[in-house]
MIVEX-888867 format. One record per residue (C-alpha): residue number from 1; residue in one letter; x, y, z. Coordinates in Angstrom, 3 decimals, m for minus. Layout:
+-----+-----+----------+----------+----------+
!   n ! res !     east !    north !       up !
+-----+-----+----------+----------+----------+
! NUM !   A !        X !        Y !        Z !
...
+-----+-----+----------+----------+----------+
//
This chain:
+-----+-----+----------+----------+----------+
!   n ! res !     east !    north !       up !
+-----+-----+----------+----------+----------+
!   1 !   M !   65.377 !   73.258 !   88.261 !
!   2 !   G !   64.349 !   75.965 !   91.133 !
!   3 !   S !   63.619 !   74.167 !   94.830 !
!   4 !   M !   60.812 !   72.303 !   94.262 !
!   5 !   T !   59.797 !   73.033 !   97.968 !
!   6 !   K !   58.819 !   76.399 !   96.347 !
!   7 !   V !   57.450 !   74.151 !   93.886 !
!   8 !   M !   55.246 !   72.204 !   96.353 !
!   9 !   R !   54.169 !   75.406 !   98.190 !
!  10 !   K !   53.471 !   77.442 !   95.202 !
!  11 !   I !   51.083 !   74.681 !   93.758 !
!  12 !   C !   49.324 !   74.260 !   97.781 !
!  13 !   Q !   48.498 !   78.229 !   98.192 !
!  14 !   G !   47.220 !   78.362 !   94.174 !
!  15 !   G !   44.665 !   76.065 !   94.811 !
!  16 !   A !   45.879 !   73.117 !   92.376 !
!  17 !   L !   45.578 !   70.929 !   95.593 !
!  18 !   D !   41.777 !   71.653 !   95.072 !
!  19 !   G !   39.347 !   68.546 !   93.960 !
!  20 !   A !   36.753 !   66.766 !   94.370 !
!  21 !   A !   37.100 !   63.553 !   96.348 !
!  22 !   A !   34.859 !   59.925 !   94.669 !
!  23 !   G !   33.879 !   57.286 !   96.281 !
!  24 !   G !   33.989 !   58.287 !   99.828 !
!  25 !   A !   30.673 !   56.653 !  101.164 !
!  26 !   R !   30.869 !   53.434 !  102.617 !
!  27 !   A !   29.819 !   50.458 !  101.333 !
!  28 !   A !   27.293 !   48.160 !  102.430 !
!  29 !   P !   28.341 !   44.850 !  103.588 !
!  30 !   S !   28.777 !   41.520 !  101.875 !
!  31 !   S !   29.492 !   38.199 !  102.162 !
!  32 !   T !   33.060 !   38.719 !  100.348 !
!  33 !   A !   33.918 !   41.717 !  102.680 !
!  34 !   T !   32.815 !   39.757 !  105.473 !
!  35 !   A !   35.120 !   37.247 !  104.608 !
!  36 !   L !   38.182 !   40.289 !  104.331 !
!  37 !   A !   36.779 !   41.674 !  107.631 !
!  38 !   E !   37.635 !   38.280 !  109.259 !
!  39 !   Q !   40.400 !   37.832 !  108.081 !
!  40 !   T !   42.439 !   41.160 !  109.171 !
!  41 !   S !   40.586 !   40.759 !  112.741 !
!  42 !   S !   42.097 !   37.487 !  113.621 !
!  43 !   A !   45.712 !   37.475 !  114.354 !
!  44 !   T !   48.379 !   37.897 !  116.561 !
!  45 !   S !   51.894 !   39.295 !  116.070 !
!  46 !   A !   54.212 !   41.709 !  115.501 !
!  47 !   F !   57.592 !   43.047 !  114.992 !
!  48 !   V !   60.342 !   42.425 !  117.634 !
!  49 !   E !   63.240 !   45.287 !  117.851 !
!  50 !   D !   64.769 !   44.134 !  114.919 !
!  51 !   G !   62.277 !   44.114 !  112.174 !
!  52 !   T !   61.351 !   40.450 !  111.924 !
!  53 !   P !   57.800 !   38.817 !  113.837 !
!  54 !   Q !   57.866 !   37.861 !  116.597 !
!  55 !   T !   56.735 !   34.637 !  115.458 !
!  56 !   A !   56.307 !   32.787 !  111.881 !
!  57 !   A !   52.933 !   32.050 !  111.334 !
!  58 !   T !   51.492 !   29.272 !  108.328 !
!  59 !   S !   51.927 !   31.055 !  104.135 !
!  60 !   A !   47.717 !   30.778 !  103.899 !
!  61 !   V !   46.069 !   33.724 !  103.928 !
!  62 !   N !   43.797 !   32.463 !  107.212 !
!  63 !   G !   44.691 !   35.624 !  109.454 !
!  64 !   Q !   47.911 !   35.170 !  110.303 !
!  65 !   T !   50.700 !   36.553 !  110.523 !
!  66 !   V !   53.520 !   35.898 !  108.203 !
!  67 !   R !   57.925 !   35.982 !  108.473 !
!  68 !   W !   59.234 !   38.355 !  105.414 !
!  69 !   R !   62.714 !   37.136 !  105.549 !
!  70 !   P !   64.654 !   40.100 !  106.172 !
!  71 !   Q !   67.263 !   39.457 !  102.766 !
!  72 !   Q !   64.142 !   39.267 !  100.430 !
!  73 !   V !   62.552 !   42.920 !  101.855 !
!  74 !   D !   63.729 !   45.701 !  100.058 !
!  75 !   Q !   66.514 !   48.249 !  101.853 !
!  76 !   A !   64.642 !   50.712 !  101.246 !
!  77 !   I !   61.609 !   49.696 !  103.310 !
!  78 !   V !   62.342 !   51.330 !  105.824 !
!  79 !   A !   59.246 !   50.772 !  108.343 !
!  80 !   F !   60.672 !   47.286 !  108.470 !
!  81 !   H !   64.002 !   47.340 !  108.203 !
!  82 !   R !   64.184 !   50.750 !  110.865 !
!  83 !   R !   61.800 !   51.134 !  112.685 !
!  84 !   H !   63.580 !   53.663 !  114.626 !
!  85 !   G !   64.802 !   55.415 !  112.078 !
!  86 !   A !   64.696 !   59.147 !  111.093 !
!  87 !   I !   62.965 !   58.582 !  108.108 !
!  88 !   C !   60.872 !   56.094 !  108.933 !
!  89 !   E !   59.021 !   59.046 !  111.317 !
!  90 !   Q !   58.648 !   61.112 !  108.619 !
!  91 !   Y !   56.167 !   58.629 !  107.725 !
!  92 !   R !   54.665 !   58.089 !  111.168 !
!  93 !   G !   54.352 !   62.545 !  110.303 !
!  94 !   L !   52.559 !   61.426 !  107.199 !
!  95 !   R !   50.600 !   59.352 !  109.021 !
!  96 !   A !   49.603 !   61.453 !  111.618 !
!  97 !   R !   48.438 !   64.462 !  108.148 !
!  98 !   L !   46.732 !   61.794 !  107.199 !
!  99 !   L !   44.761 !   60.837 !  109.732 !
! 100 !   S !   43.791 !   64.366 !  111.082 !
! 101 !   M !   42.417 !   65.138 !  107.565 !
! 102 !   N !   40.041 !   61.953 !  108.122 !
! 103 !   L !   37.811 !   62.969 !  111.573 !
! 104 !   P !   35.202 !   61.231 !  110.468 !
! 105 !   Q !   37.303 !   58.161 !  110.103 !
! 106 !   A !   35.473 !   57.538 !  106.989 !
! 107 !   A !   37.360 !   54.089 !  104.977 !
! 108 !   Q !   39.546 !   55.396 !  102.920 !
! 109 !   V !   41.596 !   53.990 !   99.130 !
! 110 !   I !   44.230 !   56.041 !   98.732 !
! 111 !   A !   46.097 !   56.550 !   95.067 !
! 112 !   I !   49.416 !   57.117 !   95.632 !
! 113 !   T !   51.118 !   57.904 !   92.144 !
! 114 !   S !   54.170 !   59.769 !   90.870 !
! 115 !   A !   54.707 !   61.965 !   87.824 !
! 116 !   V !   57.406 !   59.944 !   86.323 !
! 117 !   P !   58.409 !   57.317 !   86.693 !
! 118 !   E !   60.341 !   56.207 !   89.437 !
! 119 !   E !   60.334 !   58.444 !   91.600 !
! 120 !   G !   59.983 !   55.936 !   94.557 !
! 121 !   K !   56.065 !   56.087 !   94.679 !
! 122 !   S !   56.388 !   52.096 !   95.565 !
! 123 !   V !   58.008 !   52.713 !   98.443 !
! 124 !   C !   56.733 !   55.566 !   99.488 !
! 125 !   A !   53.051 !   52.753 !   99.574 !
! 126 !   I !   54.768 !   49.837 !  101.729 !
! 127 !   N !   56.478 !   52.528 !  104.083 !
! 128 !   L !   53.366 !   54.425 !  104.766 !
! 129 !   A !   51.264 !   51.331 !  104.867 !
! 130 !   L !   53.164 !   49.648 !  107.233 !
! 131 !   V !   53.636 !   52.658 !  109.691 !
! 132 !   M !   49.614 !   52.853 !  108.976 !
! 133 !   A !   49.572 !   49.420 !  110.656 !
! 134 !   E !   51.387 !   49.747 !  113.223 !
! 135 !   G !   49.276 !   49.710 !  116.340 !
! 136 !   S !   46.230 !   47.519 !  115.663 !
! 137 !   E !   44.143 !   50.532 !  115.195 !
! 138 !   H !   43.427 !   50.565 !  111.517 !
! 139 !   R !   42.768 !   47.700 !  109.294 !
! 140 !   I !   45.019 !   48.316 !  106.074 !
! 141 !   L !   45.110 !   46.677 !  102.629 !
! 142 !   L !   48.529 !   47.354 !  100.782 !
! 143 !   V !   47.145 !   46.597 !   97.136 !
! 144 !   D !   49.455 !   46.759 !   93.574 !
! 145 !   A !   47.595 !   48.528 !   90.342 !
! 146 !   D !   50.672 !   49.128 !   88.703 !
! 147 !   F !   49.949 !   46.837 !   85.917 !
! 148 !   R !   53.066 !   47.283 !   83.994 !
! 149 !   R !   55.305 !   47.584 !   86.573 !
! 150 !   A !   53.901 !   45.689 !   89.302 !
! 151 !   A !   57.077 !   46.219 !   92.300 !
! 152 !   L !   55.317 !   45.500 !   95.739 !
! 153 !   A !   56.310 !   41.129 !   95.507 !
! 154 !   G !   59.767 !   41.295 !   94.136 !
! 155 !   M !   60.018 !   44.275 !   97.005 !
! 156 !   L !   58.675 !   42.418 !   99.827 !
! 157 !   G !   59.862 !   39.041 !   98.613 !
! 158 !   I !   56.171 !   37.474 !   98.681 !
! 159 !   P !   54.074 !   35.400 !   95.700 !
! 160 !   R !   52.959 !   37.551 !   92.716 !
! 161 !   T !   50.421 !   35.852 !   92.475 !
! 162 !   P !   47.412 !   35.691 !   93.022 !
! 163 !   G !   46.497 !   38.807 !   92.817 !
! 164 !   L !   44.117 !   41.810 !   91.953 !
! 165 !   A !   43.921 !   41.184 !   87.963 !
! 166 !   D !   43.694 !   37.548 !   88.743 !
! 167 !   V !   40.310 !   39.161 !   91.262 !
! 168 !   L !   39.040 !   41.476 !   88.406 !
! 169 !   R !   39.652 !   38.304 !   85.748 !
! 170 !   H !   37.107 !   36.648 !   88.688 !
! 171 !   E !   39.482 !   33.270 !   88.648 !
! 172 !   V !   40.258 !   34.077 !   92.874 !
! 173 !   Q !   37.928 !   35.222 !   95.363 !
! 174 !   P !   39.445 !   38.663 !   97.412 !
! 175 !   A !   39.929 !   36.631 !  100.538 !
! 176 !   A !   41.699 !   34.112 !   98.566 !
! 177 !   A !   43.928 !   36.552 !   97.044 !
! 178 !   L !   45.021 !   38.449 !  100.385 !
! 179 !   Q !   48.440 !   37.825 !  101.516 !
! 180 !   P !   49.781 !   38.377 !  105.107 !
! 181 !   S !   51.840 !   40.252 !  106.368 !
! 182 !   P !   54.101 !   39.636 !  109.599 !
! 183 !   L !   51.765 !   42.885 !  110.627 !
! 184 !   P !   47.973 !   41.085 !  112.317 !
! 185 !   N !   46.625 !   44.420 !  110.874 !
! 186 !   L !   47.763 !   44.472 !  107.486 !
! 187 !   K !   47.067 !   42.710 !  103.901 !
! 188 !   V !   48.647 !   43.207 !  100.413 !
! 189 !   L !   47.113 !   41.910 !   97.540 !
! 190 !   P !   49.883 !   41.603 !   94.295 !
! 191 !   A !   48.968 !   43.150 !   91.536 !
! 192 !   G !   48.705 !   39.003 !   89.768 !
! 193 !   K !   49.252 !   37.725 !   86.252 !
! 194 !   V !   48.134 !   40.687 !   83.810 !
! 195 !   P !   48.116 !   39.861 !   80.164 !
! 196 !   D !   49.716 !   41.565 !   77.874 !
! 197 !   G !   48.014 !   44.337 !   76.659 !
! 198 !   A !   45.388 !   43.710 !   78.766 !
! 199 !   H !   45.957 !   46.645 !   81.707 !
! 200 !   G !   43.443 !   49.658 !   81.101 !
! 201 !   E !   40.731 !   46.883 !   79.992 !
! 202 !   L !   41.196 !   45.430 !   83.888 !
! 203 !   L !   41.331 !   48.617 !   85.789 !
! 204 !   G !   38.901 !   50.188 !   83.939 !
! 205 !   S !   36.533 !   47.687 !   84.229 !
! 206 !   G !   33.058 !   48.189 !   86.719 !
! 207 !   G !   34.540 !   44.904 !   88.288 !
! 208 !   A !   37.377 !   47.075 !   89.223 !
! 209 !   A !   34.852 !   49.901 !   90.656 !
! 210 !   A !   32.819 !   47.005 !   92.985 !
! 211 !   V !   36.243 !   45.034 !   93.730 !
! 212 !   L !   37.188 !   48.702 !   95.673 !
! 213 !   A !   33.948 !   48.541 !   96.966 !
! 214 !   E !   34.520 !   45.033 !   98.996 !
! 215 !   F !   37.856 !   46.606 !   99.895 !
! 216 !   R !   36.444 !   50.362 !  101.776 !
! 217 !   S !   33.811 !   47.589 !  103.833 !
! 218 !   A !   36.498 !   45.484 !  104.825 !
! 219 !   F !   39.307 !   47.994 !  106.006 !
! 220 !   D !   40.052 !   51.091 !  107.185 !
! 221 !   Y !   42.668 !   52.385 !  105.029 !
! 222 !   T !   43.495 !   50.903 !  101.056 !
! 223 !   F !   46.597 !   52.037 !   99.950 !
! 224 !   L !   46.357 !   50.731 !   96.005 !
! 225 !   D !   50.649 !   51.800 !   94.566 !
! 226 !   M !   48.954 !   53.095 !   91.063 !
! 227 !   P !   50.886 !   54.026 !   87.956 !
! 228 !   P !   52.756 !   57.347 !   87.395 !
! 229 !   I !   50.518 !   60.141 !   86.484 !
! 230 !   T !   51.780 !   61.506 !   83.270 !
! 231 !   T !   52.897 !   58.504 !   81.482 !
! 232 !   V !   49.691 !   56.936 !   80.947 !
! 233 !   S !   46.099 !   56.469 !   81.743 !
! 234 !   D !   45.950 !   53.709 !   84.009 !
! 235 !   V !   45.253 !   56.475 !   86.663 !
! 236 !   S !   42.689 !   58.111 !   85.493 !
! 237 !   L !   40.508 !   54.893 !   85.036 !
! 238 !   L !   40.898 !   53.714 !   88.433 !
! 239 !   G !   41.503 !   57.149 !   90.571 !
! 240 !   P !   37.717 !   58.407 !   90.672 !
! 241 !   Q !   36.770 !   55.505 !   92.749 !
! 242 !   C !   39.730 !   56.597 !   94.972 !
! 243 !   D !   39.285 !   58.811 !   97.896 !
! 244 !   G !   42.295 !   60.880 !   96.943 !
! 245 !   A !   46.065 !   60.607 !   96.235 !
! 246 !   V !   48.998 !   60.932 !   97.170 !
! 247 !   I !   51.446 !   62.339 !   94.884 !
! 248 !   V !   55.204 !   61.221 !   94.892 !
! 249 !   I !   57.915 !   63.667 !   93.942 !
! 250 !   Q !   62.162 !   62.815 !   93.852 !
! 251 !   M !   64.138 !   65.964 !   94.685 !
! 252 !   Q !   66.306 !   67.641 !   91.988 !
! 253 !   R !   64.886 !   65.704 !   89.078 !
! 254 !   T !   61.375 !   65.998 !   88.511 !
! 255 !   P !   60.837 !   70.018 !   86.641 !
! 256 !   E !   58.079 !   72.195 !   88.043 !
! 257 !   P !   55.514 !   71.461 !   84.874 !
! 258 !   T !   55.663 !   68.588 !   85.128 !
! 259 !   V !   54.510 !   68.141 !   88.237 !
! 260 !   Q !   52.212 !   70.833 !   87.594 !
! 261 !   Q !   50.557 !   68.912 !   84.527 !
! 262 !   A !   50.291 !   65.553 !   87.076 !
! 263 !   V !   48.660 !   68.133 !   89.002 !
! 264 !   R !   46.058 !   68.950 !   86.483 !
! 265 !   T !   45.614 !   65.603 !   85.034 !
! 266 !   L !   43.951 !   64.338 !   88.346 !
! 267 !   Q !   42.184 !   67.381 !   88.994 !
! 268 !   A !   40.030 !   67.174 !   85.141 !
! 269 !   N !   40.062 !   63.561 !   86.693 !
! 270 !   N !   38.364 !   64.716 !   89.337 !
! 271 !   I !   41.114 !   63.284 !   91.821 !
! 272 !   K !   41.243 !   64.640 !   95.386 !
! 273 !   V !   45.340 !   65.479 !   95.700 !
! 274 !   L !   45.630 !   64.872 !   99.342 !
! 275 !   G !   49.415 !   66.372 !   99.363 !
! 276 !   A !   52.944 !   65.200 !   98.311 !
! 277 !   V !   55.974 !   63.447 !   99.654 !
! 278 !   L !   58.894 !   64.248 !   98.115 !
! 279 !   S !   61.860 !   62.042 !   97.859 !
! 280 !   R !   65.718 !   61.761 !   98.200 !
! 281 !   C !   64.789 !   65.788 !   99.615 !
! 282 !   A !   68.607 !   67.342 !   99.548 !
! 283 !   E !   67.678 !   69.785 !  101.670 !
! 284 !   H !   67.306 !   67.685 !  105.170 !
! 285 !   G !   69.576 !   65.187 !  104.514 !
! 286 !   P !   69.933 !   62.243 !  101.934 !
! 287 !   G !   66.530 !   60.064 !  101.918 !
! 288 !   Y !   64.596 !   62.568 !  103.457 !
! 289 !   Y !   60.681 !   62.546 !  103.217 !
! 290 !   D !   59.074 !   65.761 !  103.356 !
! 291 !   Y !   55.192 !   66.134 !  103.116 !
! 292 !   Y !   52.724 !   68.398 !  101.909 !
! 293 !   D !   49.237 !   68.593 !  101.799 !
! 294 !   S !   46.188 !   70.425 !  100.536 !
! 295 !   S !   46.041 !   73.219 !  103.234 !
! 296 !   G !   49.073 !   74.615 !  102.208 !
! 297 !   D !   50.998 !   73.831 !  105.658 !
! 298 !   H !   54.629 !   73.094 !  105.388 !
! 299 !   D !   55.821 !   69.757 !  108.075 !
+-----+-----+----------+----------+----------+
//
């Protein structure tokens, strides 16, 4: 396989990253959205230098912060364990690019996905949500929408339920399913309990669109950890409700035709490709994350 750097440049320059954004309008606030927003704005805490919170709060989802146990948080979550490291700075570069692409500062729902499994999309989603929440300027929601291989709860050491699946089945209200984090303006929604074979049924339901509208009203940025594009159809069910997608691509692993197929699939479903994150980029050193956006520029 050739250099993935050249692959991404060719895709961007060829117009393959042009697409129609969907779901960009801010929904009118509802009682549920108001409850979500109140949770997002009432707490005051942050990390200390070693990556642990300054204060521990109750475990109830009441807008306060909670302590994540460092030994239970996956070491790949550099925005928690190594906040001042080089890789974390790459995520801050990605944050800056996303913010610059959203100058109207409209509420955004962004899918984080990959072409094939195990390219690092869940790691990217968590780290990006954490750096986006730094400074408390934006209300951030991180959602596990990969019902087939839910990973966020396990990587963060938090309860797996209730979650998105429980909300979509109308068994719990969205505000009651959100979990606090060490940062006051970051909430996490795990995948929850998913019945066997009900993955597509839940994500493709009309209730899913309504729930995303609630999130859009209550949060500035909602990041959805979505399944891989080329293996299942789940992205095409929920993706059109998003403002765009970021594709995570592992260097020296994902073939160019597979990446192109993934981009074409997103375009066919009117999902705007915001850019690509290259993981394990050997050209810059182990673990480096690089980013390409739809303008074709390279950071």
